[in-house]
Structure formats: C-alpha cells, structure tokens
C-alpha positions in Angstrom: 106.5 117.8 94.7 103.8 115.8 96.4 101.3 114.0 94.2 98.0 113.2 95.7 95.9 110.6 93.9 92.3 111.0 94.9 90.4 107.7 94.9 87.3 106.0 96.3 85.3 102.9 95.8 81.8 104.4 96.0 81.5 105.7 92.4 77.9 105.7 91.4 78.6 105.1 87.6 81.1 102.3 88.2 81.4 101.1 91.8 84.8 99.8 92.9 86.3 101.0 89.6 89.8 101.8 91.1 90.1 98.2 92.2 88.7 96.8 88.9 91.3 94.9 87.0 92.8 96.3 83.8 95.2 94.0 82.1 95.6 92.0 85.3 96.1 94.8 87.7 93.7 97.1 89.6 93.2 100.5 87.9 94.7 102.4 90.8 98.0 100.6 90.2 98.1 101.9 86.6 97.5 105.4 87.8 100.2 105.0 90.5 102.8 103.6 88.2 102.2 106.4 85.6 102.6 109.1 88.3 105.8 107.4 89.6 107.3 107.7 86.1 107.4 111.4 86.6 110.9 112.7 87.1 109.8 115.6 89.3 107.2 114.0 91.7 109.1 113.4 95.0 106.3 111.7 97.0 103.0 110.0 96.0 100.1 109.2 98.2 96.5 107.9 97.7 93.8 110.0 99.4 90.6 108.1 100.1 87.8 108.4 102.5 87.6 107.2 106.1 84.3 105.6 105.3 84.0 101.8 105.6 83.1 101.7 101.9 86.9 102.4 101.3 88.3 99.7 103.6 88.9 97.3 100.7 91.0 100.0 99.0 93.1 100.8 102.1 93.5 97.0 102.8 94.7 96.6 99.2 97.1 99.6 99.6 98.3 98.3 103.0 99.1 94.9 101.5 101.1 96.6 98.7 102.8 99.0 101.2 101.4 102.0 99.4 101.0 105.2 101.4 97.5 106.4 101.9 95.5 109.2 103.7 92.0 108.9 104.9 89.6 111.9 105.1 86.1 113.0 104.3 84.2 111.2 101.5 82.0 114.1 100.5 84.4 117.0 101.1 87.3 116.1 98.8 88.8 119.5 99.1 89.1 119.0 102.9 90.6 115.5 102.2 93.2 117.0 99.9 94.0 119.8 102.3 94.3 117.5 105.3 96.6 115.2 103.4 98.8 118.1 102.2 99.0 119.6 105.7 99.8 116.3 107.3 102.8 115.8 104.9 103.9 119.4 105.2 103.4 120.1 101.5 103.4 123.8 100.5 101.7 122.7 97.2 100.6 119.5 95.7 99.6 118.0 92.4 96.1 116.5 92.2 95.6 113.4 90.1 92.3 111.5 89.7 92.4 107.8 90.6 90.6 106.9 87.5 93.1 108.2 85.0 95.2 105.1 84.1 96.8 106.8 81.1 97.9 110.0 82.8 101.0 111.2 81.1 104.1 111.6 83.3 105.5 114.2 80.9 102.4 116.4 81.4 102.9 116.1 85.1 106.5 117.1 84.8 105.5 120.1 82.5 103.1 121.3 85.1 105.7 121.1 87.8 108.3 122.9 85.7 105.8 125.7 84.9 104.7 126.0 88.4 108.4 126.4 89.6 108.8 129.4 87.2 106.4 131.6 89.1 104.5 131.7 92.3 101.1 130.4 91.1 98.1 129.7 93.3 97.0 127.1 90.7 98.8 125.6 87.7 96.4 123.6 85.5 95.5 122.3 82.1 91.8 122.3 83.0 90.7 126.0 83.3 90.7 126.0 79.5 90.9 122.3 78.7 94.1 121.8 76.6 94.5 118.0 77.0 91.9 115.2 76.8 90.0 114.1 79.9 92.1 111.6 81.8 95.2 114.0 81.4 94.0 116.5 84.0 96.8 117.9 86.1 96.3 120.6 88.8 98.9 121.9 91.2 97.3 123.7 94.1 99.0 125.9 96.7 98.1 124.5 100.1 98.0 127.9 101.8 95.5 129.2 99.2 93.3 126.1 99.5 93.3 126.5 103.3 92.5 130.2 103.0 89.4 129.7 100.8 88.0 126.3 101.6 85.5 127.8 104.1 83.9 129.7 101.2 83.4 126.5 99.1 79.9 125.4 98.2 78.9 121.8 98.5 79.7 121.1 94.8 83.1 122.9 95.2 84.0 120.8 98.1 83.5 117.7 95.9 85.3 119.3 92.9 88.4 120.7 94.6 89.4 123.4 92.0 85.9 124.6 90.8 85.9 127.5 93.3 89.2 128.8 91.8 88.0 128.4 88.2 84.7 130.3 89.0 86.8 133.1 90.6 89.8 133.0 88.3 90.2 136.7 88.3 91.0 136.7 92.0 93.8 134.1 91.7 97.1 133.7 90.0 96.4 130.8 87.7 98.6 129.4 85.0 96.7 127.3 82.4 99.0 125.4 80.1 
C-alpha cells in the first residue's frame, strides 16, 4: 500500500508548521516515522505543492533523501491523484502532514479492512470514530480519477469530501 502524506508550508493558521520543530525534529518527520512503523505500508511519499512557497520543504526532504511529489497547491485532490498515478498505485492511503501522533495500528487496521473487500473508500472519518489527528482514508485511484472532474473548489481542497457528500453512490467502509 502506498501512503501519501500531504503537506505544505502555507498554512494560514500556523505557517511552516510541518517544518516547525517538535522535540528537536520537524513535525513532518514525526508523521513520517509513525507511518513507517506501519507493518503494511509498502511505500511512503510526501505530496506537496509545486509553488515556491514549498521549496524549503522539498529542500529539507531532498537533504534527508525522502521521496516527494509536487503538484497543485489549491487542488489537493489533483495532487494526490497525480502522485498515485505517477507511482502506479491502484489505491493509496491519505495521511495529513500535521498528524504527528498518527497511530500505525490504525493505518494497518484500515489496510486490512480494505483488503477484505473492494471498497472505493475505506475511512474512519465518514462517521468520526477516532480523534482528530488519527484520520486515515484509503482511496481507490480509479474512483478518484473518474469523479475528480465533478469536484467543487472545496472538494478539490478536501480530497474525500465529494465521496462523503455522495456516500450512497460509493462503496465506503467506515471503521
């Protein structure tokens, strides 16, 4: 399973938050290390924007030899889709870059549940069953590709919102 960690430096509430240090390390490293503790994630990549505002993030990732993908700042759905397509992923798990306490066991639980059936989306967010910061969403690349043209501006920023609003049209597993 491919894990895509979405991150950017242009947060309005806390600019540069993914590079702000927490216990001597940038926040993004805490997220990455937690995701890497998953037993079922096979590949991890940071997806950020191609805007100059994220150059410091990609410079940091390059220095640490961490894989990253650059795409649209505003259209996060397009960025996720482009990354998944480039890596040939049939599906991917979406993790927020500001979730330093993400639980690798929740990630593994989602992957195991998703393997049991052919879901369009496997999530713990449709009906929130875990605290914020523990959000895990596995998205089928083909389904995202098929519907992204119908996304509103807000849905492009919040990748899975379209699916939640139209839950009756998709095979969704909420755990």
